C-alpha positions in Angstrom: -37.1 73.0 -36.9 -38.4 73.1 -33.3 -37.1 75.8 -31.0 -35.3 75.1 -27.8 -38.4 76.2 -25.9 -40.7 73.9 -27.8 -38.3 70.9 -27.2 -38.2 71.8 -23.5 -42.0 72.1 -23.3 -42.4 68.6 -25.0 -39.9 67.2 -22.6 -41.8 68.4 -19.6 -45.0 67.0 -21.1 -43.3 63.6 -21.6 -42.1 63.6 -18.0 -45.6 64.4 -16.7 -47.2 61.6 -18.7 -44.5 59.2 -17.4 -45.3 60.2 -13.8 -49.0 59.6 -14.4 -48.4 56.2 -15.8 -46.1 55.4 -12.8 -48.8 56.5 -10.4 -51.4 54.2 -12.1 -48.9 51.3 -11.9 -48.3 52.0 -8.2 -52.1 52.0 -7.6 -52.2 48.5 -9.1 -49.3 47.3 -7.1 -50.9 48.5 -3.8 -53.7 46.0 -4.2 -51.9 43.1 -2.6 -52.9 39.5 -2.9 -55.2 38.3 -0.1 -52.6 35.8 1.2 -50.2 38.5 2.1 -52.7 40.5 4.1 -54.5 37.8 6.0 -57.7 35.8 5.6 -61.1 37.1 6.7 -63.0 34.6 8.8 -66.8 35.1 9.0 -68.9 33.1 11.5 -72.7 32.9 11.0 -74.8 31.7 13.9 -78.4 30.7 13.2 -80.6 30.5 16.2 -82.8 27.4 16.6 -85.5 27.2 19.4 -86.2 29.0 22.7 -86.5 26.2 25.2 -89.4 26.0 27.6 -90.5 27.1 30.0 -87.9 29.9 30.2 -86.0 31.5 27.3 -82.6 32.5 28.4 -80.0 34.3 26.3 -77.2 32.4 24.8 -73.7 33.1 26.0 -70.7 32.3 23.8 -67.0 32.2 23.1 -65.6 32.0 19.6 -61.9 31.4 18.9 -59.3 30.1 16.5 -56.8 27.6 17.7 -53.6 26.0 16.2 -53.4 22.9 18.3 -49.9 22.1 17.1 -48.5 25.2 18.7 -51.3 26.1 21.2 -51.8 29.5 19.5 -55.2 31.0 20.3 -56.8 33.9 18.5 -60.1 35.0 20.1 -62.8 36.2 17.7 -65.7 37.1 20.0 -66.4 36.6 23.7 -69.6 37.5 25.6 -68.5 40.3 27.9 -70.4 38.9 30.9 -68.0 35.9 30.9 -65.2 38.4 31.6 -67.0 41.1 33.6 -69.1 38.8 35.6 -72.8 39.2 36.3 -73.6 35.6 35.5 -74.4 33.0 38.1 -72.0 30.1 37.7 -69.3 29.5 35.1 -70.6 30.1 31.6 -68.8 28.4 28.7 -66.5 26.5 31.1 -64.3 24.9 28.5 -63.1 28.3 27.2 -63.1 29.9 30.6 -61.0 27.3 32.3 -58.8 26.0 29.5 -58.4 28.8 27.0 -58.8 32.1 28.9 -55.6 31.6 30.9 -53.6 31.1 27.7 -55.2 34.0 25.9 -53.8 37.6 25.5 -55.9 39.6 28.0 -55.5 42.7 25.8 -56.9 40.8 22.9 -59.8 39.5 25.0 -60.6 43.1 26.0 -60.7 44.0 22.3 -63.0 41.1 21.2 -65.6 41.1 24.1 -69.1 42.0 23.1 -72.6 42.1 24.5 -74.3 38.8 25.1 -76.5 38.1 22.2 -80.2 37.4 22.6 -81.8 34.4 21.1 -81.3 35.5 17.5 -79.1 35.1 14.4 -75.8 37.0 14.4 -72.5 37.1 12.5 -69.0 38.0 13.6 -65.8 38.3 11.6 -62.0 38.5 12.2 -58.9 38.8 10.1 -56.5 35.9 10.7 -53.5 37.5 12.5 -50.9 34.8 11.5 -50.5 34.6 7.7 -48.4 31.5 8.0 -51.3 29.6 9.7 -52.9 27.4 7.1 -54.5 24.6 9.1 -56.4 25.3 12.3 -59.6 24.8 14.2 -62.4 27.2 14.9 -64.3 26.7 18.1 -67.7 28.0 19.2 -68.8 27.3 22.8 -72.4 28.2 23.7 -74.2 28.0 27.0 -77.5 29.0 28.7 -78.2 28.7 32.4 -81.0 27.1 34.3 -82.5 24.9 31.5 -81.9 21.4 32.7 -82.6 18.2 30.9 -83.2 14.8 32.7 -79.5 14.3 33.4 -78.7 17.7 35.0 -80.3 20.4 37.0 -78.5 23.0 34.8 -77.5 22.7 31.2 -73.8 22.2 30.5 -72.2 24.2 27.7 -71.9 22.7 24.1 -68.8 23.0 22.0 -68.9 23.2 18.2 -65.9 23.0 15.9 -64.6 22.8 12.4 -61.2 22.0 10.9 -60.1 24.7 8.5 -57.6 24.1 5.7 -56.6 27.3 3.8 -54.6 25.3 1.3 -57.7 23.6 0.0 -60.3 25.1 -2.3 -63.0 25.0 0.5 -64.3 28.4 1.5 -67.5 27.3 3.4 -67.6 25.1 6.5 -70.2 24.0 9.1 -69.3 23.8 12.8 -70.6 20.6 14.4 -71.1 19.7 18.1 -68.1 17.8 19.4 -68.9 17.6 23.1 -70.2 19.3 26.2 -68.6 20.7 29.4 -70.0 20.6 32.9 -70.1 23.8 35.0 -70.1 23.9 38.8 -73.8 23.0 38.9 -73.4 19.9 36.7 -69.9 18.7 37.5 -69.8 15.0 38.6 -73.6 14.6 38.3 -72.5 11.9 36.0 -69.4 10.2 37.5 -66.0 11.6 36.5 -67.3 14.7 34.7 -65.4 17.5 36.4 -66.0 21.1 35.5 -64.2 22.3 32.4 -63.3 18.9 31.1 -64.8 18.2 27.7 -67.2 15.2 27.5 -67.9 13.5 24.1 -70.9 11.3 25.0 -73.5 13.6 23.4 -76.5 11.4 24.4 -76.2 12.9 27.9 -77.3 16.1 26.3 -79.6 15.0 23.5 -81.5 12.1 25.1 -83.8 11.7 28.1 -82.7 9.8 31.1 -84.4 6.5 31.5 -83.3 5.1 34.9 -79.5 5.2 34.6 -79.7 4.6 30.8 -80.6 6.6 27.7 -84.1 7.2 26.7 -85.9 9.0 23.8 -84.6 12.3 22.3 -84.8 15.2 24.8 -86.6 18.2 23.3 -84.9 20.4 25.9 -81.4 19.6 24.7 -79.2 22.7 24.4 -78.3 21.7 20.8 -81.9 22.7 20.0 -81.0 26.3 20.6 -78.6 26.2 17.6 -80.0 25.6 14.2 -76.6 25.9 12.4 -73.2 27.5 12.7 -71.4 28.1 9.5 -68.0 29.7 8.5 -66.9 31.5 5.4 -63.3 32.3 4.3 -63.3 35.6 2.4 
C-alpha cells in the first residue's frame, strides 16, 4: 500500500503533467486563423524601360479603396509627394482626390523614398477584416518626358479588383487611365488636372495631326513592365 507521501507526490506529478498539456494546447490555440488577424497584401513592381533622352525616377502612390464606403488605406506613398521638392503635381489623381480623404497620420506612416528606376515590393496588412471586395490602385508618374500629345507626361493609374472570398491569390494591376497635371491639363480639351481620363491612346500612340498615329515608344506605360499583387 502506498504511503500518504507517495500519493501526494504522485498527485503533484499528475498536476504538473496536466499543466504542461494545457500549455501545449494554449500554444496551438494562439495560432489564430489568417482571417481573424487580417490579410497580407504584397505589391510587386517590375520596372520596364528608362525613356530617352532622360531617365527620371518614378514617383508613385499605392492604396486600397473600398469604393462602396469610400474607405482608403494607403500602402506606400513617395515622400516627395507629401514633403515637396518636385516641380509640379506628381500623381495628381491621388494627390487631388484621395489625399484629402486620407488619414494624415497614416500617410506619415506609409511615406517612403522615391524609388529609382528599379523593381521593388511593398506590403501591408489589411486593417479592416470585414473588407472582402475592394480595389488596389497604383499611380505612377515621371516628370519632363513628353510624348507628342503633351509637353510633360501625365500620370498613369493601374488597378485590380480584389475578392478575398474567391480562391484567387494572385492578381495583375492593369492601366485604367491617365491624369493630367498642371503642365498637361486641357492640352487636350476638357482634361482638367486630377480628373482621370480613359482614352489610353493619348498616352500610347503618337499624335498625327489631331488624330492618333503609330505606337509611341515614349509612352509612360513603357516604364512599367508589370505590377502584380499577392494575397498571403
